[in-house]
N, C-alpha and C positions, 0 to 999 in steps of 0.2 A: 432819634433812633431808639428803638426799644432794646433794653439790655436785660436778658434773662440770665440769671446766675450771678455768681460772685466775681465777675471779671472787672474789678474796680481799677486795676492798675494797667496802664498801657493801652494796647490795641482794643478797638471796639469788638463786640461779639459778632461773629459771623453766623450764617445760617446755611444749612445744607439745602435749603429751598431756593437756591439760586437767586440771590439778590432780593429775597423776601417778597417774591411775586405774589405769594398767597395772601399778603396783607394789603394788597392794592384794591382798587374799586371792585365791587362785586362780592367780596368776602368780608364779613364782619368779624368781630371778636366777641365771644360770650363773656359773661361776667367772670367766669373762672379763668379767663386768660387763654382759653383754647380757641383756635381759629375755627370759624364755621365754614364749611365747604359747600354752602348752599348755591354758590355761583357755579358756572359751568367750567371755570378754569381749574385744571388739575395742576398739582405740583410738577415741575419739570423733573423728569427722571434722567439722570446722566447715563449715557451709553458709552462704554469704553471699548476701544479697539483691542484686539488680542495683543498687539504690541504694547499698548498702554498697560494692560493687565500684567503682562510678563515683566515689564520694567518696574511697575509698582510693587509686585511681589518680590523681585530681587532687592529693591531699595528698602522695603519694609523689613526683609530678613536681615539686611545689613544694619538697620537701626535697632534690631531686636524687637520689632513690632511695637515700639513706642516712640513718640516724638518728645525729645527732651530739649530744654532750653539751649544747651550748647550746640544742638544740631539744627537750630532754627534757620540759620543762613543757608545751610546745605539743603534743607527741606524746601525752602523758597526757590532756590536755584533749580532743584529737581522738578518741582511743580511747573515752573515756567518752561523747562525743556520738554516735559511730557504733555503740557497743555491742559492741566487741571488746576483748579483752585486748591489752596492748602486745606480748606475745610472739607472739600470733596475727597481729597486724599486721606484725610484724617478719618472720615466716616467710612471710607472703603477699608482702611486698615482695621477699624473696629469691627466691621461686618465680616471680614475675612480671617481675622486672627485665629479664632478657634477652629474653623474649618481647615485651615492650612496646617495647624498643629496636629489635628486628628489624622490627616493624610500621611504625616511623617511616621506615625506609630505603626 
């Protein structure tokens, strides 16, 4: 497994590209470490139902829009209930954090 970043302790690095499909046959990797998308396969884009979005927003607000170590078990349970991977939820939180805060103002 390829490990990008300093995740040396504990769990292996995850990717928002759904099981690293972009690194399988048909797509190479350039010398700079960037994947080439010359193949016809595009990265899987997660589509959330409105219920999933509402529940993720509620839970992210409860967490203060950050995932801390002491919340890890609760986050894993939430993700299995909602039907999303932890990394997908983490990316969703990152992408929506500022937009949600601007709406509150």
